[in-house]
C-alpha positions in Angstrom: -12.0 -21.1 -17.9 -10.2 -21.4 -14.9 -11.1 -19.6 -11.5 -8.9 -18.5 -8.7 -9.4 -16.8 -5.4 -8.6 -13.5 -5.3 -7.0 -13.0 -2.1 -8.6 -11.4 0.7 -11.7 -10.5 -1.3 -13.0 -14.1 -0.8 -14.2 -14.0 -4.4 -13.0 -16.5 -7.2 -12.3 -14.6 -10.5 -11.4 -16.0 -14.1 -7.6 -16.4 -14.4 -7.8 -14.2 -17.3 -9.2 -11.0 -16.6 -9.6 -8.0 -18.9 -7.4 -4.9 -18.4 -9.3 -1.7 -19.8 -6.6 1.1 -20.0 -7.0 0.7 -23.8 -10.8 1.4 -23.7 -9.9 5.0 -21.8 -6.8 6.3 -23.4 -3.0 6.3 -24.1 -3.2 3.6 -26.7 -4.5 5.5 -29.7 -8.4 5.9 -30.2 -10.7 2.9 -29.5 -14.2 3.6 -30.4 -17.2 3.2 -28.1 -18.6 0.5 -30.3 -15.3 -1.3 -30.2 -15.0 -0.8 -26.5 -18.5 -2.5 -25.8 -17.6 -5.5 -28.5 -14.2 -6.2 -26.4 -16.3 -6.2 -22.9 -18.8 -8.4 -24.6 -16.3 -10.6 -26.2 -14.4 -11.1 -22.7 -17.3 -12.1 -21.0 -18.5 -14.6 -23.8 -15.2 -16.3 -23.3 -15.3 -16.9 -19.5 -13.8 -13.5 -18.2 -15.7 -12.1 -15.1 -12.9 -9.8 -13.7 -12.3 -6.4 -15.2 -9.5 -3.8 -14.1 -9.9 -0.2 -14.7 -8.9 3.3 -13.4 -10.3 6.7 -12.7 -7.7 7.8 -14.6 -8.1 5.8 -17.8 -9.6 8.3 -20.2 -10.4 10.7 -17.2 -13.2 8.3 -16.3 -14.1 7.1 -19.8 -13.3 3.4 -19.1 -15.1 3.4 -15.6 -18.0 4.8 -17.6 -18.3 2.2 -20.3 -17.8 -0.9 -17.7 -20.6 0.8 -15.7 -23.0 0.7 -18.5 -21.8 -2.6 -19.4 -22.0 -4.3 -15.9 -25.8 -3.4 -15.6 -26.5 -6.3 -17.7 -23.7 -8.4 -16.2 -23.9 -8.2 -12.2 -21.6 -11.2 -11.7 -18.5 -9.2 -12.8 -15.9 -8.3 -10.3 -14.6 -4.9 -11.3 -11.5 -3.4 -9.5 -10.8 0.2 -10.4 -8.0 2.4 -9.0 -7.6 5.8 -7.5 -5.0 8.5 -6.8 -3.3 9.6 -10.1 -5.4 12.4 -11.1 -3.6 14.6 -8.6 -0.1 15.7 -8.0 1.7 12.8 -6.4 2.6 13.9 -2.9 1.9 11.5 0.0 -0.2 14.5 1.6 -2.7 14.3 -1.2 -3.4 10.4 0.1 -6.0 11.3 3.0 -9.7 10.6 4.1 -11.0 13.6 2.3 -9.5 12.9 -1.1 -10.3 9.3 -0.8 -13.9 9.9 -0.4 -14.0 12.4 -3.2 -12.3 10.0 -5.6 -14.4 7.3 -4.5 -17.4 9.4 -5.2 -16.5 10.1 -8.7 -15.8 6.4 -9.4 -19.1 4.9 -8.1 -20.9 7.6 -10.1 -18.9 6.6 -13.2 -19.6 3.1 -12.4 -23.2 3.3 -11.4 -22.8 1.6 -8.2 -23.0 2.2 -4.4 -20.4 0.1 -3.3 -17.3 -0.8 -5.3 -16.1 -4.2 -5.4 -12.2 -3.5 -5.1 -10.4 -0.1 -4.9 -6.6 0.0 -5.6 -4.4 2.8 -4.8 -2.9 3.5 -8.1 0.9 3.3 -7.8 1.1 5.9 -4.8 4.3 7.6 -3.8 6.7 5.1 -1.8 5.9 6.8 1.7 2.4 6.2 1.3 3.2 2.4 2.2 4.3 3.4 5.7 1.5 5.5 6.7 -0.8 4.0 9.1 -3.2 7.1 8.5 -3.7 5.9 4.9 -4.6 2.4 5.8 -6.6 3.6 8.7 -8.5 5.8 5.9 -9.0 2.8 3.5 -10.6 0.8 6.2 -12.9 3.8 7.3 -14.0 3.7 3.6 -14.8 0.0 3.9 -16.7 0.6 7.3 -18.7 3.3 5.6 -19.8 0.8 2.8 -18.2 2.7 -0.3 -16.2 -0.1 -1.2 -15.8 -4.0 -0.2 -12.3 -4.3 -0.5 -9.2 -2.4 -1.1 -5.9 -3.1 -2.6 -2.6 -1.3 -3.9 -1.1 -1.6 -7.5 2.6 -1.0 -7.2 5.7 -0.2 -9.2 8.5 -2.2 -7.1 9.1 -5.3 -5.1 9.7 -3.4 -2.1 6.5 -1.8 -2.5 4.9 -4.9 -2.8 6.2 -6.4 0.4 5.2 -3.4 2.5 1.5 -3.6 1.0 1.4 -7.4 1.6 2.0 -6.7 5.4 -0.9 -4.8 5.7 -3.7 -6.9 7.2 -6.6 -5.2 5.2 -4.8 -5.2 1.7 -7.0 -8.0 -0.4 -4.4 -8.1 -3.2 -1.4 -6.5 -4.9 -1.0 -5.5 -8.5 2.3 -6.0 -10.1 4.2 -6.1 -13.2 4.9 -9.6 -13.9 5.9 -11.1 -17.6 8.8 -12.7 -19.4 10.4 -9.6 -19.2 10.0 -8.9 -15.8 10.8 -11.9 -13.5 11.7 -9.9 -10.4 8.4 -10.5 -8.2 9.1 -14.2 -8.4 11.4 -14.7 -5.7 10.1 -13.0 -3.0 6.9 -11.2 -3.7 4.7 -14.1 -4.9 5.7 -16.4 -2.0 5.0 -13.6 0.6 1.4 -13.2 -1.1 0.7 -16.8 -0.7 1.8 -16.8 2.6 -0.4 -13.8 3.7 -3.4 -14.9 1.8 -2.9 -11.9 -0.6 -4.1 -11.8 -4.4 -1.7 -11.2 -6.7 -2.9 -9.5 -10.1 -0.5 -9.3 -13.0 -0.5 -6.6 -15.2 1.3 -5.5 -18.3 1.4 -9.2 -19.0 2.5 -8.6 -22.8 5.3 -5.8 -21.8 2.9 -3.5 -23.6 2.5 -5.7 -26.6 6.1 -6.6 -27.0 5.6 -10.3 -26.1 2.7 -10.0 -28.7 5.2 -11.0 -31.5 3.8 -8.4 -33.7 6.6 -5.6 -33.5 9.9 -5.0 -35.5 12.1 -2.3 -35.7 9.9 -0.6 -38.2 6.9 -0.5 -35.7 5.5 3.1 -35.0 3.0 4.1 -32.4 0.5 7.1 -32.5 1.4 10.4 -31.1 -1.4 9.8 -28.2 0.0 6.3 -27.5 2.0 5.9 -24.2 4.7 3.5 -26.1 5.5 6.8 -28.0 5.7 9.6 -25.7 6.5 7.5 -22.3 9.3 5.2 -24.0 11.7 7.1 -21.9 9.6 7.8 -18.8 8.5 11.3 -19.8 5.0 11.0 -18.5 5.0 8.3 -15.6 7.4 5.6 -14.6 9.2 4.1 -17.5 8.5 0.6 -16.1 5.0 0.7 -17.2 6.0 1.0 -20.9 7.3 -2.1 -22.3 8.3 -2.9 -18.8 11.1 -0.7 -18.7 13.0 -2.6 -21.4 14.8 -1.1 -24.3 12.6 -1.6 -27.4 15.4 -3.1 -29.6 16.3 -5.4 -26.7 12.9 -6.6 -26.2 12.6 -7.5 -29.8 15.8 -9.5 -29.5 14.4 -11.2 -26.1 11.0 -12.2 -28.3 13.2 -13.3 -31.2 15.0 -15.9 -28.7 11.4 -16.7 -27.0 9.7 -17.5 -30.3 11.2 -21.1 -30.8 9.8 -22.1 -27.3 6.0 -21.1 -28.2 3.8 -24.3 -28.0 2.4 -25.7 -31.3 -0.8 -24.2 -32.2 -0.3 -21.1 -29.8 0.8 -17.8 -30.5 3.4 -15.7 -28.9 1.0 -13.7 -26.9 -0.9 -16.9 -25.6 2.4 -18.2 -24.7 3.4 -15.1 -22.8 -0.1 -15.4 -20.8 0.3 -19.0 -20.1 3.8 -18.2 -18.4 2.4 -16.0 -16.0 -0.7 -18.2 -15.4 1.7 -21.1 -14.5 3.4 -19.0 -11.9 2.6 -20.1 -8.2 0.6 -17.3 -6.4 -0.7 -15.7 -9.4 -4.5 -14.8 -9.0 -5.5 -13.4 -12.3 -3.7 -11.7 -15.3 -5.1 -8.4 -16.9 -4.2 -8.3 -20.6 -5.8 -5.6 -22.5 -7.6 -5.8 -25.7 -8.1 -2.8 -28.5 -10.6 -5.2 -30.6 -12.7 -8.2 -29.8 -10.4 -10.6 -31.8 -7.5 -9.6 -29.1 -9.9 -10.5 -26.1 -10.8 -13.6 -27.6 -7.0 -14.8 -28.2 -6.3 -13.7 -24.6 -8.8 -16.0 -23.0 -7.7 -18.8 -25.2 -4.3 -18.8 -23.3 -6.1 -20.4 -20.1 -6.8 -23.5 -22.4 -3.1 -24.2 -23.0 -1.4 -27.0 -21.2 0.7 -25.9 -18.5 4.6 -25.2 -19.9 7.4 -27.7 -19.3 10.1 -27.3 -16.9 12.3 -27.2 -19.6 10.4 -24.1 -21.3 10.3 -22.4 -17.9 14.1 -22.6 -17.2 14.6 -21.5 -21.1 12.6 -18.3 -20.4 14.7 -17.8 -17.3 17.8 -18.0 -19.3 16.8 -15.6 -21.9 15.7 -13.0 -18.9 19.1 -13.4 -17.1 21.3 -13.0 -20.5 19.2 -10.0 -21.9 16.8 -8.3 -19.5 18.1 -8.7 -16.1 20.9 -6.2 -16.6 18.3 -3.2 -17.4 15.7 -3.8 -15.1 16.5 -6.6 -12.1 17.8 -3.7 -9.6 14.8 -1.4 -10.3 11.5 -3.7 -10.5 
């Protein structure tokens, strides 16, 4: 497993990490037994970077990880905070930060959190010196080693990168979301800020397992948030219309390297983008975790393949998402 520097944390992490939204909620039901099997399999395949959030299962994901890392202290755990309250800039203050931090430290069973990310906060937060002063205070108090931001838009990413205390930026990046390539990744590289690529499989679209007959459980965000009813629609299928996404996958399929799956191809594409520190695919079972890690073993994609991906994006996807994210 290749390791890369995670920006200003000073830590190297596996280029394939594990996103643990699935272990909390919003993807259907994942049992406790399965959750721990996923975590164990990820570590067995070389993963040493977990991403979670206080809102995933209202703490369930953090609690699972907290129990697991007691026996795996070398894992870097990044959590997120801020989505358990009304999304107004006023709620992003030091008192709330301390309360949220206390809860995450309790869930994860640690005194000091490795990395805490603001969880897609309201856009005005990025311009608030008070917010980032409060985060600096939290580091000085020993509550967390580093802080970062998970963003929705390119503009938010660039504002976060400009903040000297921000260790990394988490942003949606996949073959259906090429917007960050032109400005965000180069700016992060120049500033020494890490890039964590989330939603790498476009909520499973890029797994190649879906078709027009695919349905999702009622408690799965790919059902209830398909049109942005619960949170930013860009978090579900990367904001791409489901049928359009299926057509893009049909066109991408001939580009998959021999011996690889569609999902591994999609993950390898992100790994090959300059400036990416780590990708955080989720896994609902151990087989998915093992397959995700294997993407790091694929050879880098050819220039011709990368150009073909760009062409499909420009033709099908850009008209839907390029002006938004």
